[in-house]
C-alpha positions as CSV (number, residue, x, y, z in Angstrom):
1,M,0.0,0.0,0.0
2,S,1.5,3.4,-0.9
3,S,1.5,6.4,1.3
4,T,-1.0,8.3,-0.9
5,Q,-3.5,5.5,-0.5
6,N,-3.1,5.3,3.2
7,G,-3.5,9.1,3.5
8,A,-6.6,9.0,1.4
9,L,-8.1,6.4,3.7
10,N,-7.6,8.5,6.8
11,M,-9.3,11.6,5.4
12,P,-12.9,11.9,6.4
13,T,-15.4,11.8,3.6
14,N,-18.4,14.0,3.3
15,S,-20.8,11.2,4.2
16,N,-18.7,10.3,7.3
17,V,-18.8,13.9,8.5
18,M,-22.6,14.1,7.9
19,S,-23.3,10.9,9.7
20,R,-21.2,12.0,12.6
21,R,-23.2,15.2,12.7
22,N,-26.4,13.3,12.6
23,V,-25.4,11.1,15.4
24,N,-24.2,14.1,17.5
25,N,-27.4,16.0,16.8
26,R,-29.5,12.9,17.8
27,E,-27.5,12.5,21.0
28,R,-28.0,16.1,21.8
29,Q,-31.7,15.9,21.2
30,N,-32.0,12.8,23.4
31,Q,-30.0,14.6,26.1
32,L,-32.3,17.6,26.0
33,M,-35.4,15.4,26.0
34,R,-34.1,13.5,29.1
35,R,-33.4,16.8,30.8
36,R,-36.9,18.0,30.1
37,I,-38.4,14.9,31.5
38,I,-36.2,15.0,34.6
39,N,-37.1,18.7,35.1
40,K,-40.9,17.9,34.9
41,L,-40.6,15.1,37.4
42,Q,-38.6,17.3,39.8
43,Q,-41.1,20.0,39.5
44,K,-44.0,17.7,40.3
45,C,-42.2,16.2,43.3
46,S,-41.4,19.6,44.6
47,Q,-45.0,20.7,44.3
48,L,-46.2,17.5,46.1
49,N,-43.6,18.0,48.9
50,N,-44.7,21.6,49.4
51,T,-48.3,20.8,50.2
52,P,-49.0,20.8,53.9
53,I,-50.1,17.6,55.6
54,D,-53.3,18.0,57.6
55,N,-53.3,15.0,60.0
56,Q,-56.0,16.4,62.2
57,D,-58.6,16.2,59.3
58,M,-57.7,12.5,58.8
59,L,-57.9,11.8,62.5
60,D,-61.3,13.5,62.7
61,R,-62.6,11.4,59.8
62,M,-61.4,8.2,61.3
63,S,-62.9,8.9,64.7
64,N,-66.3,9.7,63.1
65,M,-66.4,6.5,61.1
66,P,-69.2,4.1,62.1
67,R,-68.2,1.0,64.0
68,Q,-68.1,-2.1,61.9
69,I,-69.8,-5.0,63.5
70,V,-69.0,-8.4,62.0
71,N,-70.8,-11.6,63.1
72,N,-68.3,-13.9,61.4
73,E,-66.3,-15.8,64.0
74,M,-63.3,-16.5,61.7
75,I,-62.9,-12.8,61.0
76,S,-63.2,-11.9,64.7
77,Q,-60.6,-14.4,65.5
78,F,-58.3,-13.1,62.8
79,F,-58.4,-9.5,63.9
80,N,-58.7,-10.1,67.7
81,G,-56.1,-12.9,67.8
82,F,-56.5,-16.6,67.8
83,S,-56.8,-18.5,71.1
84,F,-54.3,-21.4,71.2
């Protein structure tokens, strides 16, 4: 192989340059899309974390619930403990 042939093989062709640009552009677009998705998720999480928790409301609702009376002996044993 002569030196001119070897030099010609190392020079980038126009199609190689274009394909590299396409790959780089695609990678950049994918990176931007991932960043947008991450930003949206972080924004949603921060909004959820900033809402105050009102435990008193939940405790009031639980205390005002009607008592559930079950006449099934198996269910009563399960929740009240089995006698061995």
